[in-house]
C-alpha positions in Angstrom: 30.1 -34.5 -4.6 30.1 -31.8 -2.9 29.2 -30.1 -6.4 25.9 -32.2 -6.5 24.9 -31.7 -2.7 25.1 -27.7 -3.3 23.4 -28.4 -6.7 20.5 -30.5 -4.8 20.1 -27.7 -2.2 19.9 -24.8 -4.4 17.3 -26.4 -6.7 15.5 -27.8 -3.3 15.7 -23.7 -2.4 14.8 -22.2 -5.5 11.8 -24.6 -5.9 11.0 -23.8 -2.4 11.2 -20.7 -1.9 10.4 -19.5 -5.6 6.6 -20.0 -5.9 6.5 -18.4 -2.0 7.7 -15.3 -3.1 5.4 -14.8 -6.2 2.3 -15.9 -3.9 3.7 -12.7 -1.7 4.2 -10.1 -4.1 1.5 -8.0 -5.1 1.0 -6.0 -8.1 -0.9 -2.4 -8.0 -3.8 -4.3 -10.0 -4.2 -6.6 -6.9 -3.7 -4.0 -4.3 -6.1 -2.1 -5.5 -8.5 -5.2 -5.7 -7.8 -5.6 -2.3 -8.1 -2.4 -0.6 -11.4 -2.3 0.6 -10.9 -5.4 2.3 -8.2 -4.1 3.8 -9.2 -1.3 5.2 -12.5 -3.0 6.3 -10.1 -5.0 8.5 -8.2 -2.3 10.0 -5.1 -2.7 8.1 -5.2 0.1 6.3 -6.4 3.8 6.6 -6.0 7.6 4.8 -3.7 9.8 6.0 -4.6 13.6 5.7 -1.2 13.6 3.3 -3.2 12.0 0.9 -1.6 8.8 1.1 -2.8 5.3 2.8 -0.7 4.4 5.8 -0.5 0.9 7.5 -2.5 0.6 10.5 -1.6 -3.1 11.4 1.1 -4.2 9.7 1.6 -7.3 7.7 3.4 -8.1 4.2 0.0 -7.6 2.5 -1.1 -4.2 3.7 2.6 -3.1 3.7 2.5 -3.8 -0.2 -1.1 -2.3 -0.9 0.5 1.0 0.7 3.7 1.2 -1.3 1.9 0.0 -4.4 -1.2 2.5 -4.7 0.9 5.4 -2.8 3.2 5.4 -5.7 0.3 5.6 -8.2 -1.2 8.6 -6.1 2.1 10.3 -6.1 2.6 9.6 -10.3 -1.0 10.7 -10.0 -0.7 13.8 -7.7 2.8 15.0 -9.6 0.5 14.6 -13.2 -2.1 17.0 -11.4 0.5 19.8 -10.1 2.0 19.9 -13.1 -0.8 20.3 -15.3 -2.2 22.8 -13.2 1.3 24.6 -12.4 0.8 24.0 -8.3 2.7 22.8 -5.9 2.6 18.8 -5.5 2.1 19.5 -1.4 -1.4 21.4 -2.2 -2.5 18.3 -4.3 -1.6 16.0 -1.8 -3.0 17.7 0.9 -6.2 18.5 -0.7 -6.3 14.8 -1.7 -6.3 13.7 2.2 -8.9 16.2 3.0 -11.3 14.1 -0.1 -10.7 11.0 1.2 -10.6 11.3 4.5 -14.0 12.6 3.7 -15.2 9.9 1.9 -14.0 6.8 4.4 -16.6 5.0 5.4 -17.6 4.9 8.9 -15.5 2.3 10.8 -12.2 2.8 8.4 -9.5 4.0 10.1 -7.7 7.7 9.4 -4.9 9.6 10.7 -6.2 12.7 12.9 -3.5 14.5 14.5 -0.9 11.7 14.4 -3.1 8.9 16.0 -5.0 6.1 14.0 -9.0 6.7 14.8 -12.1 4.5 13.7 -14.1 7.1 11.5 -17.4 7.3 13.6 
């Protein structure tokens, strides 16, 4: 009897948690597609180190930042290796350019604080 109860509970748990977990997980392509909206909503912003940061924490914002920053880190490393320069130099240049290109009203991190770009 206990074995059947445990099996029923596991099946119910898997049935309920599977779709929820899948619905909440984003991949890189989905993260990139949602980046613009996340910036418009003030959830994420650009940092001077060339990476995104979470301005207002939500699960979606965290995933967007995680996936895109991983892709950026790989690209910065590739650029640095191809040009025989330090990754940190590429990151700083990318951060400067990203902040310059950030739309008015979107968030950027300046002197350690999130500010809306005028």
